[in-house]
C-alpha positions in Angstrom: -75.4 -124.5 226.0 -77.3 -124.0 229.3 -79.4 -127.0 230.3 -82.7 -125.2 229.8 -81.7 -124.2 226.3 -80.7 -127.7 225.5 -84.1 -129.0 226.6 -85.8 -126.3 224.5 -83.5 -127.3 221.6 -84.5 -130.9 221.8 -88.1 -130.2 221.0 -87.6 -127.2 218.7 -87.9 -128.9 215.4 -91.1 -130.7 216.4 -92.6 -127.4 217.6 -91.5 -125.6 214.4 -93.1 -128.3 212.3 -96.3 -128.0 214.3 -96.3 -124.3 213.9 -95.9 -124.7 210.1 -98.9 -126.9 210.0 -101.1 -124.1 211.3 -99.3 -121.2 209.7 -97.7 -119.8 212.9 -94.3 -118.4 213.0 -92.0 -118.9 216.0 -89.6 -116.1 217.0 -86.9 -116.3 219.6 -86.1 -113.2 221.6 -82.3 -113.5 222.0 -81.9 -110.9 224.7 -84.9 -111.3 227.0 -83.6 -112.2 230.5 -86.4 -114.7 231.2 -85.9 -116.4 228.0 -84.1 -119.7 228.0 -82.3 -118.5 224.9 -81.6 -115.1 226.4 -78.1 -115.9 227.8 -76.8 -117.0 224.4 -74.2 -114.9 222.7 -74.6 -114.1 219.0 -72.5 -117.0 217.8 -74.2 -119.6 220.1 -77.7 -118.4 219.0 -76.6 -118.5 215.4 -75.5 -122.1 215.9 -78.8 -122.9 217.5 -80.7 -121.5 214.5 -78.4 -123.4 212.1 -79.2 -126.7 214.0 -82.9 -125.9 213.7 -83.0 -124.5 210.2 -86.7 -124.1 209.7 -88.7 -121.4 207.7 -91.0 -120.8 210.7 -88.2 -120.2 213.3 -86.6 -116.7 213.5 -85.5 -113.9 215.7 -87.3 -111.0 217.3 -84.4 -108.6 217.6 -84.9 -106.1 220.5 -82.1 -103.5 220.2 -82.8 -102.1 223.6 -82.6 -105.4 225.4 -79.4 -106.1 223.6 -78.0 -102.9 224.9 -79.1 -103.7 228.4 -77.5 -107.1 228.3 -74.3 -105.7 226.9 -74.5 -107.3 223.4 -73.1 -105.6 220.3 -75.3 -105.0 217.2 -72.2 -105.3 215.0 -71.9 -108.9 216.2 -75.6 -109.8 216.6 -77.3 -108.5 213.4 -74.9 -110.1 210.9 -74.9 -113.3 212.9 -78.7 -113.6 212.8 -79.0 -112.2 209.3 -82.2 -113.2 207.5 -83.4 -115.0 210.7 -84.5 -111.5 212.0 -88.2 -111.4 211.5 -89.0 -108.2 213.4 -87.2 -105.5 215.4 -88.2 -103.8 218.6 -87.1 -100.2 218.7 -86.3 -99.6 222.3 -83.6 -97.7 224.1 -81.9 -98.8 227.3 -78.7 -98.2 229.3 -76.8 -100.9 231.0 -78.4 -99.7 234.3 -81.9 -98.7 233.1 -84.1 -101.2 231.3 -86.1 -98.6 229.4 -85.5 -95.0 228.7 -86.9 -92.5 226.1 -85.7 -93.2 222.6 -82.4 -91.4 221.9 -81.5 -90.9 225.6 -79.9 -94.2 226.3 -77.0 -96.2 225.1 -78.6 -98.1 222.2 -76.5 -97.6 219.1 -79.4 -97.1 216.7 -77.3 -96.1 213.7 -75.2 -99.2 214.1 -78.4 -101.4 214.5 -80.1 -99.9 211.4 -76.9 -99.8 209.4 -76.4 -103.5 210.0 -80.1 -104.2 209.3 -79.6 -102.4 205.9 -76.5 -104.4 205.2 -78.6 -107.6 205.8 -81.3 -106.4 203.5 -83.9 -106.3 206.3 -87.4 -105.4 205.2 -89.4 -106.7 208.1 -91.6 -105.0 210.7 -90.6 -102.6 213.5 -92.4 -102.4 216.8 -92.0 -99.3 219.0 -91.3 -100.5 222.5 -90.4 -97.2 224.0 -90.5 -95.8 227.6 -93.7 -94.4 228.9 -93.8 -90.6 229.4 -96.2 -88.2 231.3 -97.7 -87.3 227.9 -97.8 -90.6 226.0 -99.4 -89.0 222.9 -96.7 -86.5 222.5 -94.1 -89.2 223.2 -95.6 -91.4 220.6 -95.3 -88.7 218.0 -91.7 -88.1 219.0 -90.9 -91.8 218.9 -92.6 -92.2 215.5 -90.4 -89.3 214.1 -87.4 -91.0 215.7 -88.1 -94.3 214.0 -89.0 -92.7 210.7 -85.7 -90.8 210.7 -83.7 -94.1 211.3 -85.6 -95.8 208.4 -85.0 -92.8 206.1 -81.3 -92.7 206.9 -80.6 -96.4 206.6 -83.4 -98.3 204.8 -85.1 -96.0 202.4 
């Protein structure tokens, strides 16, 4: 485990207990580059969660960031399981950090199929690329997300 992640880990249970006292939930973003947890592969992050088993500690799964970092949803989603608290719907390529939904390399059907297999019923956050007409893009993105939910989670 990287040194920064080890330092974070050392105080994690204390922070989670403090969060519980004030009804706050902590969510780790496993694939955000600036995160001290971001460089951990699915098995290492799962081990981290197991060491800090706490009802207020979970995962914010960003499928676009995972694509950008080269992670595989068929490894990640089952490894994180019920620890996934919310999902960012975002598309990326390994070269471009954010592209319009459906135009990148994110394997949305794999992500949503794995979420369905885990019984996911949490929130989704659209974190999609800006467009010249953001209102039209938002409509398209909403239709895209609804179609995924209808195919896999309805």
